[in-house]
N, CA, C and O of each residue as an XYZ file, in Angstrom:
288
protein
N      40.292    227.586     20.069
C      39.236    226.624     20.219
C      39.844    225.227     20.225
O      40.729    224.934     19.422
N      39.384    224.380     21.107
C      39.944    223.044     21.266
C      38.830    222.025     21.142
O      37.774    222.184     21.755
N      39.049    220.978     20.356
C      38.128    219.849     20.317
C      38.600    218.860     21.363
O      39.712    218.340     21.274
N      37.770    218.598     22.343
C      38.123    217.669     23.411
C      37.249    216.439     23.311
O      36.044    216.550     23.088
N      37.832    215.280     23.470
C      37.081    214.031     23.420
C      37.143    213.387     24.787
O      38.227    213.097     25.295
N      35.990    213.163     25.383
C      35.882    212.570     26.713
C      35.062    211.298     26.556
O      33.834    211.349     26.483
N      35.740    210.160     26.506
C      35.027    208.907     26.274
C      34.445    208.916     24.880
O      35.188    209.015     23.903
N      33.132    208.816     24.764
C      32.458    208.817     23.474
C      31.883    210.184     23.105
O      31.212    210.320     22.082
N      32.145    211.196     23.935
C      31.565    212.517     23.723
C      32.650    213.478     23.273
O      33.717    213.545     23.884
N      32.387    214.218     22.215
C      33.320    215.249     21.751
C      32.673    216.606     21.957
O      31.477    216.771     21.716
N      33.444    217.564     22.395
C      32.917    218.906     22.580
C      34.008    219.913     22.289
O      35.197    219.598     22.330
N      33.586    221.122     21.997
C      34.531    222.201     21.698
C      34.537    223.161     22.872
O      33.490    223.541     23.395
N      35.722    223.538     23.266
C      35.852    224.455     24.389
C      36.806    225.582     24.017
O      37.789    225.363     23.309
N      36.518    226.762     24.486
C      37.419    227.908     24.337
C      37.971    228.222     25.717
O      37.213    228.418     26.667
N      39.259    228.269     25.823
C      39.855    228.488     27.124
C      41.009    229.464     26.970
O      41.875    229.286     26.114
N      41.016    230.484     27.794
C      42.114    231.443     27.776
C      43.283    230.839     28.540
O      43.206    230.644     29.753
N      44.350    230.548     27.837
C      45.534    229.963     28.449
C      46.713    230.868     28.148
O      46.997    231.166     26.988
N      47.394    231.302     29.189
C      48.571    232.135     29.013
C      49.760    231.217     28.746
O      50.189    230.507     29.655
N      50.304    231.206     27.541
C      51.416    230.311     27.218
C      52.699    230.628     27.981
O      53.614    229.805     28.029
N      52.770    231.815     28.577
C      53.964    232.167     29.345
C      53.946    231.554     30.743
O      54.995    231.399     31.366
N      52.754    231.205     31.237
C      52.656    230.666     32.601
C      52.067    229.267     32.659
O      51.990    228.668     33.732
N      51.652    228.742     31.516
C      50.956    227.465     31.504
C      51.669    226.472     30.593
O      52.094    226.813     29.489
N      51.792    225.238     31.076
C      52.340    224.141     30.291
C      51.256    223.088     30.182
O      50.657    222.708     31.189
N      51.000    222.616     28.989
C      50.005    221.564     28.802
C      50.699    220.210     28.792
O      51.784    220.062     28.230
N      50.066    219.224     29.418
C      50.583    217.861     29.437
C      49.461    216.915     29.024
O      48.313    217.087     29.435
N      49.787    215.946     28.234
C      48.835    214.921     27.836
C      49.300    213.619     28.468
O      50.421    213.171     28.226
N      48.440    213.011     29.277
C      48.804    211.764     29.940
C      47.734    210.713     29.689
O      46.562    211.038     29.496
N      48.142    209.468     29.694
C      47.213    208.344     29.606
C      47.035    207.774     31.003
O      48.003    207.629     31.750
N      45.795    207.452     31.353
C      45.487    206.940     32.691
C      44.735    205.628     32.585
O      43.935    205.440     31.668
N      44.986    204.717     33.516
C      44.140    203.526     33.575
C      42.703    203.959     33.906
O      42.502    204.942     34.619
N      41.723    203.241     33.400
C      40.324    203.614     33.613
C      39.950    203.744     35.087
O      39.210    204.664     35.434
N      40.434    202.854     35.979
C      40.082    203.024     37.398
C      40.620    204.327     38.001
O      39.964    204.927     38.852
N      41.798    204.767     37.571
C      42.358    206.020     38.070
C      41.551    207.204     37.544
O      41.282    208.149     38.286
N      41.163    207.158     36.273
C      40.333    208.221     35.706
C      38.997    208.299     36.443
O      38.495    209.394     36.699
N      38.425    207.161     36.780
C      37.155    207.141     37.516
C      37.341    207.709     38.917
O      36.472    208.424     39.416
N      38.463    207.397     39.552
C      38.735    207.929     40.893
C      38.890    209.450     40.859
O      38.468    210.138     41.790
N      39.487    209.972     39.799
C      39.624    211.424     39.650
C      38.249    212.068     39.517
O      37.978    213.097     40.136
N      37.384    211.464     38.710
C      36.024    212.003     38.562
C      35.259    211.934     39.880
O      34.535    212.869     40.225
N      35.412    210.843     40.614
C      34.768    210.737     41.932
C      35.241    211.860     42.848
O      34.432    212.508     43.512
N      36.554    212.089     42.882
C      37.117    213.167     43.702
C      36.532    214.511     43.277
O      36.134    215.321     44.114
N      36.488    214.734     41.967
C      35.965    215.997     41.443
C      34.545    216.255     41.940
O      34.243    217.345     42.426
N      33.685    215.265     41.821
C      32.289    215.474     42.199
C      32.109    215.527     43.713
O      31.277    216.288     44.207
N      32.878    214.729     44.456
C      32.798    214.779     45.921
C      33.233    216.140     46.455
O      32.672    216.638     47.431
N      34.228    216.736     45.816
C      34.752    218.039     46.244
C      34.052    219.212     45.553
O      34.351    220.373     45.832
N      33.125    218.901     44.658
C      32.386    219.924     43.903
C      33.324    220.857     43.135
O      33.188    222.080     43.174
N      34.269    220.244     42.445
C      35.248    220.983     41.644
C      34.670    221.150     40.240
O      34.134    220.202     39.667
N      34.781    222.346     39.695
C      34.137    222.677     38.429
C      34.618    221.904     37.213
O      33.816    221.545     36.351
N      35.918    221.642     37.133
C      36.442    220.975     35.937
C      37.335    219.804     36.329
O      37.882    219.746     37.430
N      37.459    218.884     35.399
C      38.348    217.748     35.612
C      39.800    218.222     35.704
O      40.579    217.690     36.495
N      40.161    219.216     34.900
C      41.528    219.742     34.939
C      41.867    220.297     36.317
O      42.957    220.060     36.838
N      40.934    221.033     36.902
C      41.181    221.598     38.236
C      41.297    220.484     39.270
O      42.128    220.570     40.174
N      40.484    219.445     39.153
C      40.575    218.309     40.077
C      41.945    217.640     39.975
O      42.549    217.289     40.989
N      42.425    217.468     38.758
C      43.734    216.849     38.557
C      44.833    217.729     39.146
O      45.744    217.226     39.804
N      44.753    219.057     38.910
C      45.748    219.971     39.494
C      45.764    219.863     41.012
O      46.832    219.795     41.621
N      44.579    219.849     41.626
C      44.518    219.762     43.091
C      45.081    218.447     43.600
O      45.787    218.421     44.609
N      44.775    217.356     42.912
C      45.309    216.053     43.333
C      46.829    216.016     43.205
O      47.511    215.457     44.065
N      47.355    216.599     42.152
C      48.818    216.659     41.997
C      49.431    217.481     43.125
O      50.437    217.082     43.712
N      48.822    218.633     43.427
C      49.340    219.470     44.515
C      49.291    218.735     45.850
O      50.239    218.805     46.632
N      48.189    218.030     46.117
C      48.086    217.249     47.353
C      49.150    216.155     47.411
O      49.769    215.935     48.452
N      49.358    215.476     46.289
C      50.362    214.417     46.238
C      51.777    214.951     46.427
O      52.581    214.337     47.129
N      52.082    216.067     45.820
C      53.415    216.659     45.981
C      53.644    217.107     47.416
O      54.734    216.930     47.960
N      52.610    217.691     48.031
C      52.730    218.117     49.426
C      52.926    216.911     50.341
O      53.741    216.959     51.262
N      52.188    215.839     50.094
C      52.329    214.611     50.891
C      53.725    214.013     50.702
O      54.314    213.507     51.658
N      54.252    214.066     49.490
C      55.574    213.509     49.235
C      56.648    214.275     49.996
O      57.647    213.686     50.407
N      56.458    215.581     50.190
C      57.415    216.383     50.953
C      57.450    215.949     52.416
O      58.467    216.111     53.091
N      56.344    215.401     52.901
C      56.241    214.986     54.302
C      56.906    213.630     54.557
O      57.145    213.260     55.706
N      57.203    212.896     53.490
C      57.839    211.572     53.620
C      59.306    211.733     53.976
O      59.951    212.688     53.543
N      59.844    210.792     54.773
C      61.284    210.851     55.052
C      62.091    210.677     53.767
O      61.682    209.958     52.855
N      63.239    211.345     53.711
C      64.102    211.237     52.539
C      64.637    209.824     52.392
O      64.995    209.176     53.375
N      64.688    209.356     51.149
C      65.261    208.044     50.862
C      66.771    208.213     50.719
O      67.241    209.154     50.079
N      67.507    207.317     51.305
C      68.974    207.360     51.178
C      69.432    206.113     50.455
O      68.816    205.050     50.530
N      70.530    206.283     49.756
C      71.151    205.115     49.207
C      71.017    204.873     47.815
O      71.537    203.879     47.309
């Protein structure tokens, strides 16, 4: 069971996480970036904020692969 605090709201969530395949990361975000993530989540109809963040990271990593390599 996890106590999660989202802004001024605290809630308890139970989540099955396989510790052999999952790594948890705690990051701090500027408020405008956090708001942009929530906007993306709702525009894409993504169920959780965590899933929205995972998808954005995957999109960003894929886009970075498309960039020319930096030399020097």
